[in-house]
C-alpha positions in Angstrom: 111.6 87.4 130.7 110.7 84.7 133.8 111.0 81.8 131.1 114.4 82.7 129.9 115.5 83.6 133.8 114.7 80.5 134.8 116.0 78.4 132.2 119.3 79.9 132.3 119.2 79.7 135.9 118.9 75.7 135.9 121.6 75.7 132.9 123.9 77.3 135.3 123.3 75.0 137.9 123.6 71.8 136.2 126.9 73.3 134.3 128.4 74.1 138.3 127.0 70.7 139.7 128.5 68.6 137.2 131.6 70.8 136.0 132.5 72.8 138.8 135.8 71.2 139.4 137.4 72.9 136.2 137.8 76.5 136.2 135.9 76.6 132.3 133.1 74.6 134.4 133.4 77.2 136.9 133.4 80.3 134.4 131.1 79.2 132.4 128.8 78.7 135.3 129.4 82.3 136.3 128.6 83.3 132.2 125.3 81.7 132.7 124.5 83.0 136.1 125.2 86.4 134.5 122.7 86.1 131.8 120.1 85.0 133.9 120.7 87.6 136.1 119.7 90.3 133.2 116.8 88.7 132.6 115.8 89.0 136.0 116.6 92.6 136.0 114.6 93.0 132.8 111.3 91.2 134.6 112.1 93.6 137.8 112.0 96.7 135.4 108.6 95.2 134.2 106.5 94.4 137.1 107.8 96.6 139.9 105.1 99.2 139.7 105.6 102.5 140.9 109.0 101.7 141.5 111.0 104.7 140.5 113.9 103.1 141.7 117.1 102.6 139.4 118.9 99.3 141.1 117.7 96.5 138.7 118.4 98.7 135.4 121.9 99.1 137.0 121.9 95.5 138.3 121.2 94.7 134.8 123.8 96.7 133.3 126.5 95.4 135.4 125.6 92.0 134.6 125.8 92.4 131.0 129.2 94.5 131.2 130.9 91.4 132.6 129.7 89.2 129.6 132.2 90.1 127.0 135.8 89.6 129.1 134.3 86.3 130.5 133.3 85.2 127.5 136.8 86.0 126.4 138.7 84.4 129.3 136.6 81.5 128.7 138.5 81.1 124.9 141.6 81.7 126.4 141.2 78.6 128.9 141.2 76.7 125.7 143.4 78.5 123.6 145.9 79.2 126.5 146.4 82.5 124.9 145.1 85.2 127.2 144.9 88.5 124.0 143.8 91.6 125.9 142.5 90.1 128.9 144.5 92.6 131.7 142.6 95.6 129.4 139.3 93.5 129.3 139.4 93.4 133.2 140.3 97.3 133.6 137.6 98.4 131.2 134.9 96.1 132.6 135.6 97.3 136.0 135.8 101.2 134.8 132.2 100.5 133.0 130.7 98.6 136.5 132.1 101.7 139.0 130.8 104.4 136.6 127.3 102.4 136.6 127.3 102.0 140.3 128.7 105.2 141.1 127.4 107.8 138.5 123.8 108.7 139.1 123.6 110.1 135.1 125.0 106.4 133.8 121.6 105.1 133.8 118.3 107.4 134.1 115.6 105.1 133.6 114.3 102.1 131.6 111.0 101.6 130.3 109.2 97.9 129.9 108.4 97.3 126.1 106.9 94.2 126.6 109.3 91.5 125.3 112.5 93.7 125.7 113.6 96.7 128.1 114.7 100.3 126.4 117.5 101.1 128.8 117.8 105.0 129.2 121.8 105.8 129.1 123.9 108.8 129.3 125.7 109.5 125.9 128.8 110.3 127.8 130.3 107.0 127.5 127.9 105.4 125.0 129.8 105.2 122.4 132.8 103.7 124.4 130.7 101.2 126.1 129.8 99.8 122.6 133.3 99.8 121.5 134.4 97.8 124.5 131.3 95.5 124.2 131.4 94.7 120.5 135.2 94.9 120.3 135.6 92.4 123.1 133.1 89.8 121.6 135.2 90.3 118.2 138.1 89.3 120.1 136.5 86.1 121.3 135.9 85.2 117.8 139.0 86.2 116.6 141.0 84.2 119.1 138.8 81.3 118.7 139.1 81.5 114.8 142.9 81.8 114.8 143.4 79.3 117.5 141.5 76.2 115.6 143.3 77.3 112.2 146.6 76.3 113.8 145.4 73.2 115.4 145.7 70.5 112.9 144.3 67.6 114.5 140.5 67.3 115.6 141.1 67.7 119.8 138.9 68.2 122.5 140.3 72.1 122.6 139.5 72.9 118.8 135.8 71.3 118.9 135.3 73.4 122.1 136.6 76.4 120.4 134.9 75.4 117.0 131.1 75.4 119.3 132.4 78.9 120.8 132.3 80.4 117.6 128.7 79.5 116.9 127.9 80.1 120.1 128.8 83.8 119.2 127.6 83.9 115.8 124.1 82.8 117.3 123.6 85.7 119.0 125.7 88.3 117.2 124.4 87.3 114.0 120.9 87.6 114.5 121.4 90.9 116.3 123.3 92.2 113.3 121.0 91.4 110.9 118.1 93.2 112.8 120.3 96.4 113.4 120.8 96.9 109.9 117.1 95.7 108.4 115.2 97.2 111.5 116.5 100.4 112.8 114.4 101.0 115.6 115.7 97.7 117.3 118.6 99.8 118.1 116.9 101.4 121.0 116.7 98.1 122.9 120.2 96.4 121.5 121.4 95.1 124.9 117.8 93.9 126.0 117.4 91.7 122.6 121.0 90.7 122.1 120.4 89.2 125.7 117.2 87.5 124.4 119.1 85.8 121.6 121.8 84.5 123.9 119.7 82.3 125.5 120.8 80.0 122.3 124.8 80.6 123.6 123.3 79.6 126.9 122.2 76.4 125.7 125.2 75.5 123.3 127.7 76.6 126.1 125.8 74.1 128.7 125.0 71.4 126.4 128.3 71.3 124.2 131.1 73.6 124.8 131.6 72.4 128.6 131.2 68.7 128.1 133.6 68.8 125.4 135.8 70.8 127.2 135.7 69.0 130.3 136.1 65.1 128.8 140.0 65.7 128.6 140.4 68.5 131.5 139.4 67.4 134.8 
């Protein structure tokens, strides 16, 4: 968790220093900070001995709640099609407020060493899952749709292709685990954010530089 947090924070710093002049670069840096925040929250959950506070589980969930819609916003900056962004913002804001103000939204967190199992309320669990998976799939769908409509191999097209690779890099492995090893479903948020380290590298090393070569 510490290693992943450190790597993602360094990647965020590199992106923001080199590419802060564009909205895409700033947003990509924000995505990396959100990923790093979740890793640090997990670290604190696993090391805060005797601390029964639910502060860090809530911080972690707030960070990952913002990821799907922020990722879709990145796609929209390239595709110029803000599909469902307003709905995404509203839904994400609703869940953030829920995690902040509703005591039973998160009732605990169990450290499993390499992952954390969050005890969340069942009231909105399915709706949260639909939001999360739905907006991740929307990001892929919008990228694929735009790529298929672009005839020339532009920087935008290559950025979208790498965004698709980035999405699949963490959704694919998590999907396989979800199907093949049912016990991992209890820690899906933690495990998927672990796989998202691959996406962090792709975002910082490929997607942002490609996009910013022609957008300043």
